[in-house]
N, C-alpha and C positions, 0 to 999 in steps of 0.2 A: 376560578379555573374555567377556561373556555372549553365548551363541549367539543367533542371530536368532529361532529358534523359541521362545526363552524370554523375549524382550523383550516379547511380547504379554501376559505375565503380570505385567510390572513397570510400575506406574503410580504416580506421586507426586501426591498431591492436597493442595493448600494451601488452607486456608480460615481466616478470622478468626473468633474467638469469644472474647468477654470481652476480656481485655487481651493475649492472646497469639496466636500462630499455631501451629497443630498441623500437623505433617507426618506423613503416613501413607503408608507404602510397602508395596505388595503384593509381598512377597518369599516368601510361603509356598510358592510353587511352584519356587523355586530349589533347586539341589542342596544337601542338608544342612539345609534350612529356616533360611536365614540371617536375621539381624536379628530374632530372637525378642525380644519386649519383656517385661520383668518388671513385675509390678504386683500389686495386691491387690484382691479383690472388695470394693467399697465398699457396694453395695446389692444385694439379691437377693430377687426375688419367686418363691418356689418353686412357688406355685400356677399362675402364668402362665409360668414357665420362662424368665425373663430378668432381667438386672440390669446393673450398670455396674462397670467396673474403673477404679481410680485408678492410672495409671502410676507406677512407683517414681521416675522422673526428674521427675515433676511434669507439669503440663499438664491438658488437659481430660479428663474421664472418657470411657471408651470403652464403647459398648453391647456386651453379650454375650448370646447366646441359648443355651439348653441344647443346641441342635443343634451348637454349636461345640465341645462336649466330646466326646472319642472314647468309643465304647461301651466299657463296662467300668470307667468312671470313676465314683466315687461322686458323689452329688448335691452340688453346690457350696454353700457357706455363706458368710455375711459374714465377712470376715477372712482367707479362704483366700488364700495367696500363689500366684500363677499366672505362667506365661509364655504369650505368644500372638503370633500374627502379626497385624499391623494391616491391615485391608481397608477398602474404601470402598463403600458401597451406591450405588444408582442416583441417590439424591438428594445424593450427595457427603458423606454423614455417615460418620464412622469407626465401625468395628465390629471386634470381635475374632473371629479364626478360629483353628482348630487350637489351642484352649486346653488347657493341661496344668496340673493342680493340682500344685504343688511337693510332693514327698514322698508323694503319694497312691499307695497300693498298688492293684494290679489287683484288681477284683472282677467277678464275673459280671454282665454287663449285664442290664438289665430285660427286654429282648427275649428273651434266652436263658432267663431264669428263667420268663417267661410261657409260652414254648414248652414247656419241660419240665413245668410244672404242667399245662398244657392237655392235652398228648399223654399224659402219665402218667395223668391222670384218665380220659381216654377209653380208654386201654389197660386200666385197672383195670375199668371198666364192661364192656369187651369180654370180659375173662377171666371175671368173675362171671356174665355172660350165657351164655358158652360152657359153663361147668360146671353150668348149670341153676339157679343161685340167683336169677336174674332172667330174665324173658322177653327173647329177642333183640331184640324191638322197642324195648326201653328203650335199648339201645346205639344203634340206628339213629335213635331220637328225639334223643338227645344229639348224634350226629354231624351229622345234617341241620340241627338247630337251631343248632349251632355254626357250621356253614358259612354258613347263612343270616344269622346275626347278624354274622359277619365281613363279609359283603358289604354289609350295611346300614351298618355302621360306615364302610366304605370309601366308600360312596355319600354318607354324611353328611359325611365329611371333604371330599370333592370339592365338595359343595354349599356348605360353609362357605367354601371358597376362592372360589367363584363368586357368593357372596351369593344363592344360590338357596334354594328351600324346603327346610327341614331336617327330619330325623326328630325327633320329640319325645323328650325324655329319658325320659318315662314309657314310651314304646314300647320304648326300648332296655333299660330295666329289666325290662319284661315279658318280652322275649325271653331275657334272662339268667335270670330266675326260672324259666322253663319249659324250661330245659335248654341255653340258648345261651351260658351264661357262659364256657365254655372258649374259644369263638371270640371272645367279647367281650374277655376278658382278653388274648389274643394280639393282637387288633386294636388295643387301647388302646396297647400298647407299640410294636408294629411301625409303626403309622401315627402314633403320638404324638397320639392323639385321645382326649379325655376322660381323659387320664392324670394331669392335674395339678389339675383342679377338685375341691377337697376335698369339697364337698357332694355332688357326683355320685359320687365314690369311696365315700363312706360308705354311700349307698343301694345302690350296686353290690355291696359286700361283704355287706350285709344280705341282699340277694336271693340271692347266691351261698350264703351260710350256710344260708338257708332251703331252697334246692334240695338242697344236700348233706345237710342234716339229714333231708329227706324220703327221699332215697335210702338213708341209713343206717337209717331206720325200716323201709323195705321189706326190708332185709337182716337186720333183727333178728327174734327169735322173735315179738315183738308184731306186727310188720308182715308176717310170712310169709303169713298167711291172705289179706291183701290182694294180695300178689304172686301167690299161687296163683290167686286169683279173676281177676286181670288176665290170667294165662296162659290160663285157660279162655275168657275173653272173646275174646282174640286168636285162639286156635285154633278 
């Protein structure tokens, strides 16, 4: 017998589509994750982060979003066998939740990787600034620009949900180019914003490469005189 406080998580939705009737039960919240449905990813748009699953038992395809996969799971591809809990959205359409790719090994999720890269880079800049290879203001420039860029990404994500005025992609790239890319990288993965659009990602990595290349030049013997001149200007 199901406890009363668990009944609110259980709903069965019937709707007709094509020649059959699909039954979708919200059982993901029950103990043990009962009634997981096996299927195969039939279509997948990696840039937009969604696709459709064909149930093994047949029936209508089920919508699935990248957020339905747990962190640490590799990106899904067409043909992956999965198990999932079937849910229903506000419009009565079926969708997959708590999706697991069959046989997929755990990998570090994108958020953790972005955090390690961003913090690791800022820590590196802090160290080389502390030992005198760069002016301390360089570290603070990276730190402040990263924090500001993260906030701009968060604001743009909120504006996108509300259909409000958005920050232009050129401005996001400009902030990344001038030292805000660590904050941008972390925001993209944590907020799932601008993390799948390939054209944006290509330009983002170009600006990041240019920025890191500029820093590397300042640390090289060829750029040492520019770093020294910058120290004198700041002091």
